[in-house]
KEGUDREN-838346 format. One record per residue (C-alpha): y, x, z; chain. Coordinates in nm, 2 decimals, decimal comma. Each point is the difference from the previous one (the first is absolute). Layout:
N
<rec v="Y" u="X" w="Z" kette="A"/>
...
***
This chain:
429
<rec v="10,37" u="13,15" w="4,07" kette="A"/>
<rec v="-0,34" u="-0,15" w="-0,06" kette="A"/>
<rec v="-0,15" u="0,16" w="0,30" kette="A"/>
<rec v="0,28" u="-0,16" w="0,23" kette="A"/>
<rec v="-0,07" u="-0,34" w="-0,19" kette="A"/>
<rec v="-0,38" u="0,02" w="0,06" kette="A"/>
<rec v="0,09" u="0,09" w="0,36" kette="A"/>
<rec v="0,22" u="-0,28" w="0,07" kette="A"/>
<rec v="-0,28" u="-0,22" w="-0,14" kette="A"/>
<rec v="-0,24" u="0,15" w="0,24" kette="A"/>
<rec v="0,24" u="-0,07" w="0,28" kette="A"/>
<rec v="0,05" u="-0,36" w="-0,10" kette="A"/>
<rec v="-0,39" u="-0,06" w="-0,04" kette="A"/>
<rec v="-0,04" u="0,17" w="0,35" kette="A"/>
<rec v="0,28" u="-0,24" w="0,14" kette="A"/>
<rec v="-0,19" u="-0,29" w="-0,16" kette="A"/>
<rec v="-0,33" u="0,11" w="0,17" kette="A"/>
<rec v="0,16" u="0,03" w="0,32" kette="A"/>
<rec v="0,16" u="-0,35" w="-0,01" kette="A"/>
<rec v="-0,32" u="-0,16" w="-0,12" kette="A"/>
<rec v="-0,21" u="0,19" w="0,25" kette="A"/>
<rec v="0,24" u="-0,13" w="0,28" kette="A"/>
<rec v="-0,04" u="-0,34" w="-0,13" kette="A"/>
<rec v="-0,40" u="0,02" w="0,02" kette="A"/>
<rec v="0,02" u="0,15" w="0,34" kette="A"/>
<rec v="0,20" u="-0,31" w="0,14" kette="A"/>
<rec v="-0,19" u="-0,25" w="-0,17" kette="A"/>
<rec v="-0,14" u="-0,12" w="0,33" kette="A"/>
<rec v="0,33" u="0,03" w="0,18" kette="A"/>
<rec v="0,17" u="-0,34" w="0,13" kette="A"/>
<rec v="0,31" u="-0,07" w="-0,15" kette="A"/>
<rec v="0,01" u="0,31" w="-0,23" kette="A"/>
<rec v="0,19" u="-0,04" w="-0,31" kette="A"/>
<rec v="-0,11" u="0,22" w="-0,30" kette="A"/>
<rec v="0,24" u="0,23" w="-0,20" kette="A"/>
<rec v="0,04" u="0,10" w="-0,35" kette="A"/>
<rec v="0,11" u="0,34" w="-0,15" kette="A"/>
<rec v="0,27" u="-0,04" w="-0,24" kette="A"/>
<rec v="0,08" u="0,28" w="-0,25" kette="A"/>
<rec v="0,32" u="0,07" w="-0,21" kette="A"/>
<rec v="0,01" u="0,26" w="-0,31" kette="A"/>
<rec v="0,20" u="0,30" w="0,00" kette="A"/>
<rec v="0,22" u="0,03" w="-0,30" kette="A"/>
<rec v="0,23" u="0,27" w="-0,05" kette="A"/>
<rec v="0,21" u="0,14" w="-0,30" kette="A"/>
<rec v="0,27" u="0,24" w="-0,04" kette="A"/>
<rec v="0,36" u="-0,12" w="-0,02" kette="A"/>
<rec v="0,00" u="0,02" w="-0,39" kette="A"/>
<rec v="-0,38" u="-0,07" w="-0,06" kette="A"/>
<rec v="-0,12" u="-0,27" w="-0,21" kette="A"/>
<rec v="-0,19" u="-0,27" w="0,21" kette="A"/>
<rec v="-0,20" u="-0,11" w="-0,31" kette="A"/>
<rec v="-0,19" u="0,35" w="0,02" kette="A"/>
<rec v="0,01" u="0,04" w="0,38" kette="A"/>
<rec v="-0,31" u="0,05" w="0,17" kette="A"/>
<rec v="-0,07" u="-0,14" w="0,35" kette="A"/>
<rec v="-0,03" u="0,23" w="0,31" kette="A"/>
<rec v="-0,29" u="-0,18" w="0,16" kette="A"/>
<rec v="-0,01" u="-0,26" w="0,30" kette="A"/>
<rec v="0,12" u="-0,03" w="0,35" kette="A"/>
<rec v="-0,10" u="-0,24" w="0,29" kette="A"/>
<rec v="0,29" u="-0,23" w="0,00" kette="A"/>
<rec v="-0,09" u="-0,23" w="0,29" kette="A"/>
<rec v="-0,30" u="-0,13" w="0,21" kette="A"/>
<rec v="0,07" u="-0,38" w="0,00" kette="A"/>
<rec v="-0,18" u="-0,20" w="0,28" kette="A"/>
<rec v="-0,15" u="-0,32" w="-0,14" kette="A"/>
<rec v="0,05" u="-0,27" w="0,25" kette="A"/>
<rec v="-0,23" u="-0,28" w="-0,15" kette="A"/>
<rec v="-0,18" u="-0,23" w="0,24" kette="A"/>
<rec v="-0,33" u="0,13" w="0,13" kette="A"/>
<rec v="-0,30" u="-0,25" w="0,07" kette="A"/>
<rec v="-0,03" u="-0,16" w="0,31" kette="A"/>
<rec v="-0,29" u="0,08" w="0,23" kette="A"/>
<rec v="-0,09" u="-0,23" w="0,26" kette="A"/>
<rec v="-0,09" u="0,10" w="0,36" kette="A"/>
<rec v="-0,06" u="-0,15" w="0,36" kette="A"/>
<rec v="0,29" u="0,16" w="0,16" kette="A"/>
<rec v="0,30" u="-0,24" w="0,06" kette="A"/>
<rec v="0,25" u="0,30" w="0,00" kette="A"/>
<rec v="-0,13" u="0,13" w="-0,33" kette="A"/>
<rec v="0,31" u="-0,12" w="-0,24" kette="A"/>
<rec v="0,06" u="0,00" w="-0,36" kette="A"/>
<rec v="0,30" u="-0,12" w="-0,22" kette="A"/>
<rec v="-0,11" u="-0,21" w="-0,30" kette="A"/>
<rec v="0,32" u="0,05" w="-0,22" kette="A"/>
<rec v="0,31" u="0,22" w="0,05" kette="A"/>
<rec v="0,09" u="0,16" w="0,32" kette="A"/>
<rec v="-0,07" u="0,29" w="0,24" kette="A"/>
<rec v="-0,05" u="0,00" w="0,37" kette="A"/>
<rec v="0,27" u="0,16" w="0,22" kette="A"/>
<rec v="-0,12" u="0,28" w="0,26" kette="A"/>
<rec v="0,18" u="0,17" w="0,26" kette="A"/>
<rec v="-0,13" u="0,35" w="0,04" kette="A"/>
<rec v="0,07" u="0,03" w="0,37" kette="A"/>
<rec v="0,27" u="-0,12" w="0,26" kette="A"/>
<rec v="0,21" u="0,29" w="-0,07" kette="A"/>
<rec v="-0,01" u="0,00" w="-0,38" kette="A"/>
<rec v="0,23" u="-0,25" w="-0,17" kette="A"/>
<rec v="-0,11" u="0,07" w="-0,35" kette="A"/>
<rec v="-0,23" u="-0,29" w="-0,11" kette="A"/>
<rec v="-0,31" u="0,06" w="-0,20" kette="A"/>
<rec v="-0,14" u="-0,25" w="-0,26" kette="A"/>
<rec v="-0,37" u="-0,04" w="-0,09" kette="A"/>
<rec v="-0,24" u="-0,25" w="-0,17" kette="A"/>
<rec v="-0,29" u="0,11" w="0,24" kette="A"/>
<rec v="-0,05" u="-0,29" w="0,25" kette="A"/>
<rec v="-0,29" u="0,16" w="0,20" kette="A"/>
<rec v="0,16" u="-0,05" w="0,34" kette="A"/>
<rec v="-0,14" u="0,03" w="0,35" kette="A"/>
<rec v="0,15" u="-0,01" w="0,35" kette="A"/>
<rec v="0,10" u="0,30" w="0,20" kette="A"/>
<rec v="-0,02" u="0,05" w="0,38" kette="A"/>
<rec v="0,34" u="-0,18" w="0,06" kette="A"/>
<rec v="-0,09" u="-0,31" w="-0,21" kette="A"/>
<rec v="0,21" u="0,11" w="-0,30" kette="A"/>
<rec v="-0,17" u="-0,07" w="-0,34" kette="A"/>
<rec v="0,00" u="0,32" w="-0,18" kette="A"/>
<rec v="-0,14" u="0,16" w="-0,31" kette="A"/>
<rec v="-0,25" u="0,30" w="0,01" kette="A"/>
<rec v="0,27" u="0,24" w="0,04" kette="A"/>
<rec v="0,15" u="-0,19" w="0,30" kette="A"/>
<rec v="0,30" u="-0,14" w="-0,20" kette="A"/>
<rec v="0,09" u="-0,34" w="0,15" kette="A"/>
<rec v="0,01" u="-0,33" w="-0,22" kette="A"/>
<rec v="0,35" u="-0,15" w="0,00" kette="A"/>
<rec v="0,07" u="-0,38" w="0,04" kette="A"/>
<rec v="0,29" u="-0,22" w="-0,01" kette="A"/>
<rec v="0,08" u="-0,17" w="0,35" kette="A"/>
<rec v="-0,08" u="-0,37" w="0,00" kette="A"/>
<rec v="0,06" u="-0,31" w="0,20" kette="A"/>
<rec v="-0,28" u="-0,18" w="0,17" kette="A"/>
<rec v="-0,08" u="-0,20" w="-0,30" kette="A"/>
<rec v="-0,02" u="0,31" w="-0,22" kette="A"/>
<rec v="0,33" u="-0,03" w="-0,18" kette="A"/>
<rec v="0,19" u="0,35" w="-0,04" kette="A"/>
<rec v="0,30" u="0,07" w="0,18" kette="A"/>
<rec v="0,11" u="0,29" w="-0,22" kette="A"/>
<rec v="-0,11" u="0,16" w="-0,30" kette="A"/>
<rec v="0,16" u="0,34" w="-0,04" kette="A"/>
<rec v="-0,18" u="0,33" w="0,01" kette="A"/>
<rec v="0,18" u="0,10" w="0,31" kette="A"/>
<rec v="-0,10" u="-0,32" w="0,19" kette="A"/>
<rec v="-0,39" u="0,05" w="-0,06" kette="A"/>
<rec v="-0,18" u="0,08" w="0,31" kette="A"/>
<rec v="-0,35" u="0,18" w="0,05" kette="A"/>
<rec v="-0,29" u="-0,24" w="0,04" kette="A"/>
<rec v="-0,15" u="-0,01" w="0,34" kette="A"/>
<rec v="-0,28" u="-0,22" w="0,11" kette="A"/>
<rec v="0,04" u="-0,12" w="0,37" kette="A"/>
<rec v="-0,29" u="0,01" w="0,24" kette="A"/>
<rec v="0,12" u="-0,34" w="0,20" kette="A"/>
<rec v="0,18" u="-0,31" w="-0,08" kette="A"/>
<rec v="0,28" u="0,10" w="0,22" kette="A"/>
<rec v="0,10" u="-0,20" w="0,31" kette="A"/>
<rec v="-0,20" u="-0,32" w="0,08" kette="A"/>
<rec v="0,14" u="-0,33" w="-0,10" kette="A"/>
<rec v="0,02" u="-0,24" w="0,31" kette="A"/>
<rec v="-0,11" u="-0,37" w="-0,05" kette="A"/>
<rec v="0,30" u="-0,22" w="0,01" kette="A"/>
<rec v="-0,11" u="-0,30" w="-0,23" kette="A"/>
<rec v="-0,32" u="-0,18" w="-0,02" kette="A"/>
<rec v="-0,07" u="-0,27" w="-0,27" kette="A"/>
<rec v="-0,25" u="-0,25" w="0,08" kette="A"/>
<rec v="-0,14" u="-0,29" w="-0,20" kette="A"/>
<rec v="-0,25" u="-0,23" w="0,17" kette="A"/>
<rec v="-0,16" u="-0,34" w="-0,02" kette="A"/>
<rec v="0,00" u="-0,17" w="0,33" kette="A"/>
<rec v="-0,27" u="-0,27" w="0,01" kette="A"/>
<rec v="0,16" u="-0,34" w="0,04" kette="A"/>
<rec v="-0,29" u="-0,17" w="0,16" kette="A"/>
<rec v="0,02" u="0,25" w="0,30" kette="A"/>
<rec v="0,04" u="-0,14" w="0,35" kette="A"/>
<rec v="0,31" u="0,00" w="0,18" kette="A"/>
<rec v="0,02" u="0,26" w="0,30" kette="A"/>
<rec v="0,24" u="0,10" w="0,28" kette="A"/>
<rec v="0,19" u="0,30" w="-0,10" kette="A"/>
<rec v="0,06" u="0,06" w="0,37" kette="A"/>
<rec v="-0,36" u="0,04" w="0,07" kette="A"/>
<rec v="-0,04" u="0,28" w="-0,26" kette="A"/>
<rec v="-0,23" u="0,29" w="0,10" kette="A"/>
<rec v="-0,08" u="0,27" w="-0,25" kette="A"/>
<rec v="-0,35" u="0,06" w="0,18" kette="A"/>
<rec v="-0,08" u="-0,37" w="-0,03" kette="A"/>
<rec v="-0,07" u="-0,12" w="-0,36" kette="A"/>
<rec v="0,02" u="-0,38" w="0,12" kette="A"/>
<rec v="0,39" u="0,06" w="0,06" kette="A"/>
<rec v="0,08" u="0,07" w="-0,35" kette="A"/>
<rec v="-0,10" u="-0,14" w="-0,33" kette="A"/>
<rec v="-0,02" u="0,31" w="-0,23" kette="A"/>
<rec v="0,09" u="0,37" w="-0,01" kette="A"/>
<rec v="0,04" u="0,27" w="-0,24" kette="A"/>
<rec v="0,08" u="0,37" w="0,04" kette="A"/>
<rec v="0,17" u="0,30" w="-0,20" kette="A"/>
<rec v="0,08" u="0,36" w="0,07" kette="A"/>
<rec v="0,35" u="0,11" w="0,05" kette="A"/>
<rec v="0,15" u="0,35" w="0,03" kette="A"/>
<rec v="0,25" u="0,13" w="0,26" kette="A"/>
<rec v="0,28" u="0,27" w="-0,05" kette="A"/>
<rec v="-0,26" u="0,27" w="0,05" kette="A"/>
<rec v="-0,22" u="-0,12" w="-0,25" kette="A"/>
<rec v="-0,28" u="-0,14" w="0,25" kette="A"/>
<rec v="-0,18" u="-0,32" w="-0,09" kette="A"/>
<rec v="-0,01" u="-0,30" w="0,24" kette="A"/>
<rec v="-0,17" u="-0,33" w="-0,06" kette="A"/>
<rec v="0,22" u="-0,31" w="0,03" kette="A"/>
<rec v="-0,16" u="-0,34" w="0,03" kette="A"/>
<rec v="0,16" u="-0,32" w="-0,09" kette="A"/>
<rec v="-0,15" u="-0,32" w="0,19" kette="A"/>
<rec v="0,08" u="-0,35" w="-0,15" kette="A"/>
<rec v="-0,02" u="-0,31" w="0,22" kette="A"/>
<rec v="0,05" u="-0,35" w="-0,13" kette="A"/>
<rec v="0,26" u="-0,15" w="0,22" kette="A"/>
<rec v="0,05" u="-0,35" w="-0,16" kette="A"/>
<rec v="-0,02" u="-0,18" w="-0,35" kette="A"/>
<rec v="0,11" u="0,26" w="-0,26" kette="A"/>
<rec v="0,14" u="0,23" w="0,26" kette="A"/>
<rec v="-0,14" u="0,34" w="0,13" kette="A"/>
<rec v="0,08" u="0,27" w="0,23" kette="A"/>
<rec v="-0,10" u="0,37" w="-0,04" kette="A"/>
<rec v="-0,04" u="0,28" w="0,26" kette="A"/>
<rec v="-0,03" u="0,38" w="-0,08" kette="A"/>
<rec v="-0,16" u="0,27" w="0,22" kette="A"/>
<rec v="-0,08" u="0,35" w="-0,07" kette="A"/>
<rec v="-0,13" u="0,31" w="0,23" kette="A"/>
<rec v="0,16" u="0,30" w="0,13" kette="A"/>
<rec v="-0,13" u="0,36" w="-0,03" kette="A"/>
<rec v="-0,25" u="-0,08" w="0,29" kette="A"/>
<rec v="-0,13" u="-0,31" w="-0,15" kette="A"/>
<rec v="0,17" u="-0,24" w="0,24" kette="A"/>
<rec v="0,10" u="-0,32" w="-0,16" kette="A"/>
<rec v="0,36" u="0,00" w="-0,08" kette="A"/>
<rec v="0,17" u="-0,36" w="-0,04" kette="A"/>
<rec v="0,27" u="-0,01" w="-0,26" kette="A"/>
<rec v="0,32" u="-0,23" w="0,05" kette="A"/>
<rec v="0,16" u="-0,17" w="-0,29" kette="A"/>
<rec v="0,38" u="0,04" w="0,04" kette="A"/>
<rec v="0,15" u="-0,35" w="0,06" kette="A"/>
<rec v="-0,34" u="-0,15" w="0,02" kette="A"/>
<rec v="-0,16" u="-0,26" w="0,23" kette="A"/>
<rec v="-0,12" u="0,11" w="0,34" kette="A"/>
<rec v="-0,35" u="-0,07" w="0,03" kette="A"/>
<rec v="-0,32" u="0,13" w="0,19" kette="A"/>
<rec v="0,07" u="0,26" w="0,25" kette="A"/>
<rec v="0,37" u="-0,01" w="-0,11" kette="A"/>
<rec v="-0,07" u="0,14" w="-0,35" kette="A"/>
<rec v="0,21" u="-0,13" w="-0,26" kette="A"/>
<rec v="-0,15" u="-0,14" w="-0,33" kette="A"/>
<rec v="0,14" u="-0,16" w="-0,30" kette="A"/>
<rec v="-0,07" u="-0,34" w="-0,17" kette="A"/>
<rec v="-0,08" u="-0,11" w="-0,35" kette="A"/>
<rec v="0,03" u="-0,34" w="-0,19" kette="A"/>
<rec v="-0,17" u="-0,14" w="-0,31" kette="A"/>
<rec v="0,09" u="-0,31" w="-0,18" kette="A"/>
<rec v="-0,26" u="-0,30" w="-0,07" kette="A"/>
<rec v="-0,12" u="0,19" w="-0,33" kette="A"/>
<rec v="-0,10" u="0,30" w="0,21" kette="A"/>
<rec v="0,31" u="0,23" w="-0,14" kette="A"/>
<rec v="0,16" u="0,24" w="0,22" kette="A"/>
<rec v="0,35" u="-0,13" w="0,12" kette="A"/>
<rec v="0,14" u="0,25" w="0,28" kette="A"/>
<rec v="-0,05" u="0,22" w="0,29" kette="A"/>
<rec v="0,20" u="0,01" w="0,32" kette="A"/>
<rec v="0,16" u="0,25" w="0,05" kette="A"/>
<rec v="0,07" u="0,10" w="-0,35" kette="A"/>
<rec v="-0,05" u="0,28" w="-0,08" kette="A"/>
<rec v="-0,29" u="0,08" w="0,23" kette="A"/>
<rec v="0,09" u="0,34" w="0,15" kette="A"/>
<rec v="-0,17" u="0,13" w="0,30" kette="A"/>
<rec v="0,17" u="0,15" w="0,29" kette="A"/>
<rec v="-0,03" u="0,39" w="0,05" kette="A"/>
<rec v="-0,36" u="0,14" w="0,00" kette="A"/>
<rec v="-0,10" u="0,27" w="0,23" kette="A"/>
<rec v="-0,35" u="0,14" w="-0,11" kette="A"/>
<rec v="0,03" u="0,26" w="0,30" kette="A"/>
<rec v="-0,11" u="0,28" w="-0,21" kette="A"/>
<rec v="0,37" u="0,16" w="-0,02" kette="A"/>
<rec v="0,09" u="-0,17" w="-0,33" kette="A"/>
<rec v="0,33" u="-0,16" w="-0,05" kette="A"/>
<rec v="0,00" u="-0,29" w="0,27" kette="A"/>
<rec v="0,27" u="-0,19" w="-0,18" kette="A"/>
<rec v="-0,19" u="-0,11" w="-0,32" kette="A"/>
<rec v="-0,05" u="-0,38" w="-0,10" kette="A"/>
<rec v="-0,22" u="-0,18" w="-0,24" kette="A"/>
<rec v="0,11" u="-0,26" w="-0,23" kette="A"/>
<rec v="-0,26" u="-0,25" w="-0,07" kette="A"/>
<rec v="0,04" u="-0,19" w="-0,35" kette="A"/>
<rec v="-0,19" u="-0,32" w="-0,06" kette="A"/>
<rec v="0,28" u="-0,16" w="-0,24" kette="A"/>
<rec v="-0,06" u="0,10" w="-0,37" kette="A"/>
<rec v="-0,36" u="0,12" w="0,07" kette="A"/>
<rec v="-0,19" u="-0,33" w="-0,07" kette="A"/>
<rec v="-0,05" u="-0,10" w="0,35" kette="A"/>
<rec v="-0,16" u="-0,36" w="0,02" kette="A"/>
<rec v="-0,16" u="-0,28" w="0,23" kette="A"/>
<rec v="-0,28" u="-0,14" w="-0,21" kette="A"/>
<rec v="-0,31" u="-0,19" w="0,10" kette="A"/>
<rec v="-0,21" u="0,32" w="-0,08" kette="A"/>
<rec v="-0,12" u="0,32" w="0,23" kette="A"/>
<rec v="0,22" u="0,25" w="0,12" kette="A"/>
<rec v="0,06" u="0,26" w="-0,26" kette="A"/>
<rec v="0,21" u="0,32" w="-0,04" kette="A"/>
<rec v="0,16" u="0,03" w="-0,35" kette="A"/>
<rec v="0,26" u="0,26" w="0,08" kette="A"/>
<rec v="0,01" u="0,26" w="0,28" kette="A"/>
<rec v="0,23" u="0,29" w="-0,08" kette="A"/>
<rec v="0,22" u="0,23" w="0,18" kette="A"/>
<rec v="0,25" u="0,29" w="-0,10" kette="A"/>
<rec v="-0,11" u="0,27" w="0,21" kette="A"/>
<rec v="-0,18" u="0,35" w="-0,09" kette="A"/>
<rec v="-0,15" u="0,27" w="0,23" kette="A"/>
<rec v="0,01" u="0,37" w="-0,10" kette="A"/>
<rec v="-0,18" u="0,05" w="-0,33" kette="A"/>
<rec v="-0,19" u="0,29" w="-0,15" kette="A"/>
<rec v="0,03" u="0,08" w="-0,37" kette="A"/>
<rec v="-0,30" u="-0,13" w="-0,19" kette="A"/>
<rec v="0,11" u="0,05" w="-0,35" kette="A"/>
<rec v="0,26" u="0,05" w="-0,27" kette="A"/>
<rec v="0,07" u="-0,21" w="-0,32" kette="A"/>
<rec v="0,21" u="0,10" w="-0,27" kette="A"/>
<rec v="0,12" u="-0,28" w="-0,26" kette="A"/>
<rec v="0,05" u="0,06" w="-0,38" kette="A"/>
<rec v="0,38" u="0,04" w="0,06" kette="A"/>
<rec v="-0,05" u="0,28" w="0,27" kette="A"/>
<rec v="0,04" u="-0,20" w="0,33" kette="A"/>
<rec v="-0,19" u="0,17" w="0,27" kette="A"/>
<rec v="-0,12" u="-0,21" w="0,27" kette="A"/>
<rec v="-0,18" u="0,08" w="0,31" kette="A"/>
<rec v="-0,26" u="-0,24" w="0,15" kette="A"/>
<rec v="-0,06" u="0,01" w="0,37" kette="A"/>
<rec v="-0,29" u="-0,13" w="0,22" kette="A"/>
<rec v="0,24" u="-0,26" w="0,17" kette="A"/>
<rec v="0,01" u="-0,16" w="-0,34" kette="A"/>
<rec v="0,37" u="0,12" w="-0,07" kette="A"/>
<rec v="0,10" u="0,15" w="-0,33" kette="A"/>
<rec v="0,29" u="0,23" w="-0,03" kette="A"/>
<rec v="0,20" u="0,11" w="-0,33" kette="A"/>
<rec v="0,02" u="0,38" w="0,04" kette="A"/>
<rec v="0,20" u="0,08" w="-0,31" kette="A"/>
<rec v="0,00" u="-0,02" w="-0,38" kette="A"/>
<rec v="-0,14" u="0,27" w="-0,23" kette="A"/>
<rec v="0,31" u="0,16" w="-0,17" kette="A"/>
<rec v="-0,04" u="0,10" w="-0,38" kette="A"/>
<rec v="0,21" u="0,24" w="-0,21" kette="A"/>
<rec v="0,02" u="0,04" w="-0,35" kette="A"/>
<rec v="0,22" u="0,24" w="-0,24" kette="A"/>
<rec v="0,20" u="0,00" w="-0,32" kette="A"/>
<rec v="-0,21" u="0,30" w="-0,11" kette="A"/>
<rec v="-0,32" u="0,05" w="0,18" kette="A"/>
<rec v="-0,08" u="0,31" w="-0,19" kette="A"/>
<rec v="0,30" u="0,18" w="0,16" kette="A"/>
<rec v="-0,18" u="-0,03" w="0,34" kette="A"/>
<rec v="-0,08" u="0,34" w="0,15" kette="A"/>
<rec v="-0,37" u="0,03" w="0,12" kette="A"/>
<rec v="-0,04" u="0,10" w="0,36" kette="A"/>
<rec v="-0,38" u="0,00" w="0,02" kette="A"/>
<rec v="-0,22" u="-0,23" w="0,21" kette="A"/>
<rec v="0,05" u="-0,26" w="-0,28" kette="A"/>
<rec v="0,35" u="-0,03" w="0,07" kette="A"/>
<rec v="0,35" u="0,04" w="-0,17" kette="A"/>
<rec v="0,36" u="0,05" w="0,09" kette="A"/>
<rec v="0,31" u="-0,13" w="-0,18" kette="A"/>
<rec v="0,22" u="0,23" w="-0,21" kette="A"/>
<rec v="0,31" u="-0,02" w="-0,19" kette="A"/>
<rec v="-0,23" u="-0,05" w="-0,32" kette="A"/>
<rec v="-0,19" u="-0,31" w="0,16" kette="A"/>
<rec v="0,33" u="-0,16" w="0,14" kette="A"/>
<rec v="0,02" u="-0,14" w="0,35" kette="A"/>
<rec v="-0,28" u="-0,23" w="0,11" kette="A"/>
<rec v="0,06" u="-0,36" w="-0,06" kette="A"/>
<rec v="-0,17" u="-0,18" w="0,32" kette="A"/>
<rec v="-0,12" u="-0,35" w="0,02" kette="A"/>
<rec v="-0,29" u="-0,23" w="0,09" kette="A"/>
<rec v="-0,31" u="-0,07" w="-0,17" kette="A"/>
<rec v="-0,03" u="-0,28" w="-0,25" kette="A"/>
<rec v="0,37" u="0,00" w="-0,05" kette="A"/>
<rec v="0,22" u="0,14" w="-0,27" kette="A"/>
<rec v="-0,25" u="0,22" w="-0,20" kette="A"/>
<rec v="-0,21" u="0,11" w="0,31" kette="A"/>
<rec v="-0,37" u="-0,04" w="0,00" kette="A"/>
<rec v="-0,23" u="-0,17" w="0,24" kette="A"/>
<rec v="-0,13" u="0,14" w="0,30" kette="A"/>
<rec v="-0,40" u="0,01" w="0,02" kette="A"/>
<rec v="-0,15" u="0,03" w="0,35" kette="A"/>
<rec v="-0,35" u="0,16" w="0,00" kette="A"/>
<rec v="0,05" u="0,16" w="-0,33" kette="A"/>
<rec v="0,08" u="0,34" w="-0,12" kette="A"/>
<rec v="0,16" u="0,12" w="-0,35" kette="A"/>
<rec v="-0,25" u="0,26" w="-0,14" kette="A"/>
<rec v="0,11" u="0,30" w="-0,21" kette="A"/>
<rec v="0,13" u="-0,11" w="-0,35" kette="A"/>
<rec v="-0,14" u="0,27" w="-0,17" kette="A"/>
<rec v="-0,25" u="-0,08" w="-0,30" kette="A"/>
<rec v="-0,25" u="0,25" w="0,05" kette="A"/>
<rec v="-0,14" u="-0,05" w="-0,36" kette="A"/>
<rec v="0,35" u="0,06" w="-0,16" kette="A"/>
<rec v="0,04" u="0,30" w="0,22" kette="A"/>
<rec v="-0,35" u="0,15" w="-0,11" kette="A"/>
<rec v="0,11" u="-0,02" w="-0,36" kette="A"/>
<rec v="0,34" u="0,15" w="0,08" kette="A"/>
<rec v="-0,19" u="0,26" w="0,18" kette="A"/>
<rec v="-0,21" u="0,08" w="-0,33" kette="A"/>
<rec v="0,33" u="-0,01" w="-0,21" kette="A"/>
<rec v="0,17" u="0,25" w="0,22" kette="A"/>
<rec v="-0,27" u="0,22" w="-0,03" kette="A"/>
<rec v="-0,04" u="-0,01" w="-0,38" kette="A"/>
<rec v="0,38" u="0,07" w="0,03" kette="A"/>
<rec v="-0,02" u="0,31" w="0,20" kette="A"/>
<rec v="-0,29" u="0,11" w="-0,23" kette="A"/>
<rec v="0,22" u="-0,04" w="-0,31" kette="A"/>
<rec v="0,29" u="0,18" w="0,15" kette="A"/>
<rec v="-0,22" u="0,29" w="0,10" kette="A"/>
<rec v="-0,14" u="0,03" w="-0,34" kette="A"/>
<rec v="0,36" u="0,02" w="-0,14" kette="A"/>
<rec v="0,06" u="0,30" w="0,22" kette="A"/>
<rec v="-0,33" u="0,15" w="-0,10" kette="A"/>
<rec v="0,09" u="-0,07" w="-0,37" kette="A"/>
<rec v="0,34" u="0,15" w="0,06" kette="A"/>
<rec v="-0,16" u="0,30" w="0,16" kette="A"/>
<rec v="-0,24" u="0,05" w="-0,32" kette="A"/>
<rec v="0,30" u="-0,01" w="-0,21" kette="A"/>
<rec v="0,19" u="0,25" w="0,20" kette="A"/>
<rec v="-0,29" u="0,22" w="0,02" kette="A"/>
<rec v="-0,03" u="0,00" w="-0,38" kette="A"/>
<rec v="0,37" u="0,10" w="-0,05" kette="A"/>
<rec v="-0,05" u="0,29" w="0,24" kette="A"/>
<rec v="-0,29" u="0,13" w="-0,19" kette="A"/>
<rec v="0,17" u="0,02" w="-0,32" kette="A"/>
<rec v="0,03" u="0,35" w="-0,13" kette="A"/>
***
């Protein structure tokens, strides 16, 4: 009996050594969660035995319990390095054909050759789909999608609206708008230019020419250039016919220099054909009202000059907020929300099945994953540019290693003692 008891102690000590050694081996593994060996005593008696005099039969390994305590955060220079400060697991999709999600605390992510954000094993990070403002459209685990970084900002945005706010000098001389010539500066009072974009994303310079036509009254012509560099007059739909038959619009101010009205209103151009194969039916809407346009006795100034078009952009960087919203920034100044990082938690995290590569799979013991967004409910905060290091306390593990070694030696000594006793009995004559 004592041989078996001591042998169970040896096995238990060996198991504790194995668990401790595994913890020590993974002290530098990102997102690793240490384990603890838990033992139970073996106590057996006969049906009619007395429990007061029964002797135990040794010990056995009852459980290897994973310890899901928070590991320290280590900050990096990689935006795609992610950590959860608090509760929650990242959700991973192993492959396109594998519907069984994996869960991890290891946020060492990169990008594969298709632009998907993946971990070191190639599993894709899952996110919730979002609207343009970053709000989530669906929060179930079945609605999550793999995060993919785009290479461009998509189709270009054609310019349709131009906001202009100018101060036109009240002291300027009155000129005849019918004598306007963009090549002769003496035929207009002031001018300003801005870049607009056609339906193909190509840029064009549009120039506005301002002519004082009377007291508190101004006219404005617009020109651009086609793909050959030839000056292209732009007509204002419903405007006044002027020099060379080009239609311009007028603006009036009150005696305090405040913008009153434009004719026509709104100021919309006729269709513009840039001659490069782009959409030839596009128009521009020039908006002066509400942008602080004035006529004061001060030099010509441009206070507002904005347009709503964009060329095709190239990805320049990614930003990830504390709530997990991923935004892609492009060279054309646009920013697009790509998704929001999905997090999962479990009623019993210790019931998760380890799958290797710092990932787990849900089981009946862990319960089904409860999915949500960062910084909501009991979910933690997303930290971009940081990783969660192993939660193993190396000092404590080294102490456990010594204790397990002593336990092993003590149980071995029990076997040695039992062997001596047995040998003594055999030698009795």
